[in-house]
C-alpha positions in Angstrom: -8.9 -8.4 55.8 -7.6 -11.9 56.8 -4.1 -13.2 56.1 -5.3 -15.5 53.3 -7.0 -12.7 51.4 -4.1 -10.4 51.9 -1.7 -13.1 50.5 -3.9 -13.6 47.4 -4.0 -9.8 46.7 -0.2 -9.5 47.1 0.5 -12.5 44.9 -1.9 -11.2 42.2 -0.2 -7.8 42.2 3.2 -9.5 42.0 2.0 -11.5 39.0 0.5 -8.4 37.3 3.8 -6.6 37.9 5.7 -9.5 36.3 3.5 -9.4 33.2 3.8 -5.7 32.8 7.6 -5.9 33.1 7.8 -8.8 30.7 5.9 -6.6 28.1 8.3 -3.7 28.5 11.1 -3.7 26.0 13.8 -1.1 26.2 15.6 0.0 23.1 18.7 2.0 22.6 18.4 5.0 20.3 20.5 5.4 17.1 21.7 8.7 15.5 19.4 10.3 12.9 20.1 9.8 9.3 21.8 12.5 7.2 20.2 16.0 7.4 18.5 17.1 4.2 19.5 20.4 2.6 16.8 23.0 2.3 16.5 22.2 -1.5 16.3 18.4 -0.9 13.6 19.0 1.8 11.6 21.2 -0.6 11.7 18.7 -3.4 10.8 15.8 -1.0 7.8 17.8 0.3 6.6 18.5 -3.2 7.1 14.8 -4.1 5.0 13.7 -1.1 2.1 15.9 -2.0 2.3 14.9 -5.7 2.7 11.1 -5.2 1.6 10.2 -1.7 -1.0 12.6 -0.3 -3.9 11.2 -2.3 -3.8 8.0 -0.2 -1.7 8.7 2.9 -3.2 12.2 3.5 -2.0 15.7 3.0 -0.5 15.8 6.5 0.7 12.1 6.5 -2.3 11.1 8.7 -3.1 8.0 6.7 -6.3 6.3 5.6 -7.2 9.0 3.1 -7.8 6.2 0.6 -7.3 2.5 0.4 -6.3 2.0 4.1 -3.0 3.6 3.4 -1.2 3.7 6.8 -0.2 6.8 8.7 3.3 8.0 7.9 3.6 10.0 11.1 2.7 7.3 13.6 5.3 7.2 16.4 5.7 3.5 16.5 6.3 3.4 12.8 8.6 6.4 12.5 10.8 5.4 15.4 11.3 1.8 14.0 14.7 2.2 12.6 13.5 4.0 9.5 14.6 4.2 6.6 14.4 0.8 4.9 10.9 0.0 6.2 9.7 3.1 4.3 12.2 3.1 1.4 11.5 -0.4 0.2 7.7 -0.2 -0.2 8.0 3.3 -1.6 10.6 2.1 -4.2 9.1 -1.3 -5.1 5.5 -1.2 -3.9 3.5 -3.9 -2.2 2.3 -6.5 -4.7 -1.3 -7.4 -4.3 -2.1 -4.0 -2.8 -2.8 -0.6 -4.1 0.8 0.5 -3.2 2.8 0.7 -6.4 6.6 1.2 -6.8 7.8 4.7 -7.3 11.4 4.0 -8.2 12.3 4.7 -11.9 13.9 1.3 -12.2 10.5 -0.4 -11.9 8.7 2.2 -14.0 8.0 4.8 -11.3 8.6 8.5 -11.4 11.4 9.0 -8.9 15.1 8.4 -8.9 16.8 6.4 -6.1 18.1 9.7 -4.6 14.6 11.2 -4.6 13.2 8.1 -2.8 15.9 8.3 -0.2 15.3 12.0 0.3 11.5 11.5 0.7 12.2 8.7 3.3 14.4 11.0 5.3 11.9 13.9 4.9 9.1 11.7 6.4 11.4 10.9 9.3 12.3 14.5 9.9 8.6 15.6 9.8 7.7 13.0 12.4 10.2 14.3 14.9 10.9 11.0 16.8 14.2 9.4 17.8 15.1 6.2 16.0 15.2 3.0 18.0 17.9 0.4 17.6 16.1 -2.8 16.6 17.6 -6.3 16.4 17.7 -8.1 13.1 17.7 -11.5 14.9 14.7 -13.7 14.4 12.0 -13.9 17.1 11.1 -17.4 18.1 7.7 -18.4 19.0 5.0 -21.1 18.8 3.7 -20.7 15.2 0.5 -22.8 15.9 -0.3 -20.8 19.0 0.5 -17.6 17.1 -2.0 -18.5 14.4 -4.6 -19.1 17.1 -3.9 -15.7 18.7 -3.9 -14.0 15.3 -7.3 -15.4 14.5 -8.7 -14.3 17.8 -7.4 -10.7 17.7 -6.4 -9.6 14.2 -8.7 -11.0 11.5 -11.5 -8.4 11.6 -9.1 -5.8 10.3 -6.2 -7.7 8.7 -8.2 -10.7 7.3 -8.1 -14.4 8.0 -5.3 -14.9 5.6 -3.5 -11.6 6.2 -5.0 -10.2 3.1 -6.1 -6.9 4.6 -9.7 -5.9 5.2 -9.7 -2.4 6.7 -6.0 -2.5 7.6 -2.8 -3.3 5.7 -2.2 -6.8 4.4 0.0 -8.6 6.8 0.4 -11.6 4.6 2.0 -9.5 1.9 5.2 -11.1 0.8 7.2 -8.0 0.0 6.3 -6.5 3.4 7.5 -9.7 5.2 10.7 -9.6 3.1 11.5 -6.0 4.0 10.4 -5.9 7.6 12.4 -7.5 10.4 10.9 -9.6 13.1 11.5 -6.9 15.7 9.8 -4.3 13.5 6.7 -6.5 13.3 6.8 -7.2 17.1 7.1 -3.5 17.9 4.1 -2.7 15.8 2.0 -5.3 17.6 3.2 -4.2 21.0 2.9 -0.4 20.5 0.1 -0.2 17.9 0.1 2.6 15.4 -0.7 5.9 17.0 -3.5 8.0 15.4 -4.7 5.0 13.5 -7.3 2.2 14.4 -4.4 -0.2 15.2 -4.3 -0.5 19.0 -1.4 -1.4 21.3 -1.5 -5.1 22.4 1.2 -4.9 25.1 -1.4 -4.7 27.8 -3.8 -7.2 26.3 -1.4 -10.0 25.2 1.5 -11.6 27.0 5.0 -11.0 25.6 5.1 -14.7 24.7 1.9 -14.4 22.6 3.2 -11.3 20.8 6.3 -13.4 20.0 4.0 -16.2 18.8 2.1 -13.9 16.4 5.4 -12.5 15.1 6.7 -16.0 14.4 3.4 -17.0 12.8 3.5 -14.0 10.4 7.1 -14.6 9.6 6.3 -18.2 8.7 4.2 -16.9 5.8 7.3 -15.7 4.1 9.0 -19.1 4.0 10.0 -20.3 0.6 8.7 -17.3 -1.3 10.5 -16.2 -4.4 9.4 -13.1 -6.3 9.4 -13.3 -10.1 11.2 -10.6 -12.0 9.2 -8.4 -14.2 10.6 -7.4 -17.6 9.4 -3.9 -18.4 7.1 -3.5 -21.4 7.5 -0.8 -23.9 4.9 2.0 -23.1 2.1 2.5 -25.6 2.5 5.2 -28.2 -0.2 7.8 -28.9 -1.4 6.0 -32.0 -2.2 3.0 -29.8 -4.2 4.9 -27.2 -7.6 4.4 -28.8 -8.6 0.7 -28.9 -11.0 -0.8 -31.4 -10.7 2.3 -33.6 -13.3 1.0 -36.1 -15.7 0.0 -33.3 -18.9 1.7 -32.2 -19.4 3.9 -29.2 -20.0 2.0 -25.9 -22.8 4.4 -24.8 -22.5 3.5 -21.1 -25.3 4.2 -18.6 -23.2 5.8 -15.8 -24.1 5.6 -12.1 -24.0 9.1 -10.6 -23.0 10.3 -14.0 -19.5 8.9 -13.5 -19.2 5.2 -12.8 -19.3 2.2 -15.1 -19.5 -1.3 -13.8 -17.0 -4.0 -14.5 -19.8 -6.1 -16.2 -20.6 -3.2 -18.6 -17.0 -2.5 -19.3 -16.1 -6.1 -20.0 -19.2 -6.4 -22.3 -18.0 -3.3 -24.2 -14.5 -4.6 -24.6 -15.8 -8.0 -25.6 -17.9 -6.3 -28.3 -14.9 -4.4 -29.6 -16.3 -0.9 -28.7 -14.1 2.1 -29.3 -12.6 3.7 -26.3 -9.5 4.8 -24.3 -8.6 3.0 -21.1 -6.5 4.9 -18.5 -4.6 3.1 -15.8 -4.2 5.9 -13.3 -1.8 4.0 -10.9 1.9 4.4 -10.8 3.4 3.0 -14.0 5.2 0.2 -12.2 2.0 -1.6 -11.3 0.7 -1.2 -14.9 3.8 -3.2 -15.8 2.7 -6.0 -13.4 -0.9 -6.3 -14.4 -3.4 -4.1 -16.4 -6.6 -4.3 -18.4 -5.5 -5.1 -21.9 -5.4 -2.0 -24.1 -5.1 0.4 -21.2 -2.4 3.0 -21.2 -0.4 4.1 -18.1 -1.8 7.5 -17.1 -0.6 8.2 -13.5 -2.8 10.4 -11.4 0.2 12.6 -10.6 1.4 13.1 -14.2 1.5 16.5 -16.0 -1.7 16.7 -18.0 -0.1 18.8 -20.7 2.1 15.8 -21.5 -0.3 12.9 -20.9 -3.4 14.1 -22.8 -1.4 14.4 -26.0 -2.9 11.9 -28.4 -6.2 11.4 -26.5 -9.1 12.7 -28.4 -12.1 14.4 -26.7 -14.8 12.6 -28.8 -13.9 9.1 -27.7 -15.2 7.4 -24.5 -12.6 7.4 -21.8 -12.6 5.0 -18.9 -10.1 5.3 -16.0 -9.4 2.8 -13.3 -7.1 2.4 -10.3 -6.9 0.1 -7.3 -8.1 2.4 -4.5 -10.7 1.3 -5.9 -11.6 4.8 -7.3 -9.7 7.6 -5.6 -6.9 8.0 -8.2 -9.3 7.5 -11.1 -11.8 10.0 -9.7 -9.0 12.5 -9.2 -7.8 12.0 -12.8 -11.2 12.1 -14.4 -12.1 15.3 -12.5 -9.0 17.0 -13.9 -9.9 15.8 -17.4 -13.4 17.0 -17.1 -12.1 20.4 -16.1 -10.2 20.5 -19.4 -13.3 19.7 -21.5 -13.1 15.9 -21.7 -16.8 15.2 -21.1 -17.0 11.6 -22.4 -15.3 10.1 -19.3 -16.1 7.4 -16.7 -14.5 5.6 -13.8 -14.5 1.8 -13.3 -16.5 1.4 -10.1 -14.8 -1.8 -8.8 -11.2 -0.8 -9.6 -8.8 -3.3 -11.0 -8.8 -5.5 -7.9 -12.6 -5.8 -8.1 -12.3 -6.4 -11.8 -9.9 -9.3 -11.2 -11.9 -10.6 -8.3 -14.9 -10.9 -10.7 -12.8 -13.1 -12.9 -12.2 -10.6 -15.7 -8.8 -10.8 -17.5 -5.7 -8.7 -17.1 -2.5 -8.8 -19.1 1.0 -8.2 -17.7 4.7 -7.7 -18.6 6.7 -10.8 -19.3 7.8 -12.6 -16.1 11.0 -14.5 -16.0 10.4 -18.2 -15.4 6.7 -17.9 -15.7 4.6 -18.7 -18.8 1.6 -16.5 -19.6 
């Protein structure tokens, strides 16, 4: 080996070492949150299985339905939990299948229960919490957009809408997550999920640039306030009571298409529509005439007022998981005239079919 070759190799190793060091970020750890009592942990565990396991998996592994993320990933659960978990659990992610589970927005849990479930998830993961800065991360937004398009669109979508991975352009997510939280996710990935670590692929500067680009998507956003609607009464469950039976031709003996359902509604056919999502998202937008019938609800309470001789159609946003789950429970109880909307409500809206919503302050219907 001559001196020139040796010098090139040494310089290359020095450059590689510099890049690796630049991509290493050390964080202090912070004390764990309060310890749950045995009773609090028991209730939190039950609430997880009741409300979360359908999409996030029975063991918090994620991606059971609707690309719901893992809730045991190291990089997530060490990221200064709790607010990054508490806020979406409480208020949902608008524009996604994640509804709000806090009673203040129409969900089934009290504030204390959402806090306990957040702490329970942290305890189950078993990782130390890292101390993250709340300062903004500065970067070249235009360059960040370019790097994002080159590395992230196949999973997260060209506009951050989410394809096979969570929506990064979601405004509530950007509002609740700090820049350092976003940067850490890009650097470290999400263990046990398809999200890889980019700290060995991208420079620290480009990771900052993507973070700044994503943050720029939250600029100027204001969330309208939903005024909760009064829930339908049993006498309102059956729509078009004088109408004829829709007599759907069901695919696989279970699924009805959005086209067929819309035609039946347009023809004033008699039926019951069940919105099987958490009630808070029914408040935001639902197919007119549907009743909130959450997949986790006690059937002894919710079936009251629903006759067995009327066509029932359930829908969710998964696009079918919660509705399938609900209809299977109803069929086990003898409700045979049942169906599931194949496209789910997002597919329904994407096809241009109408939804109604609660009143929104400052917005005219």
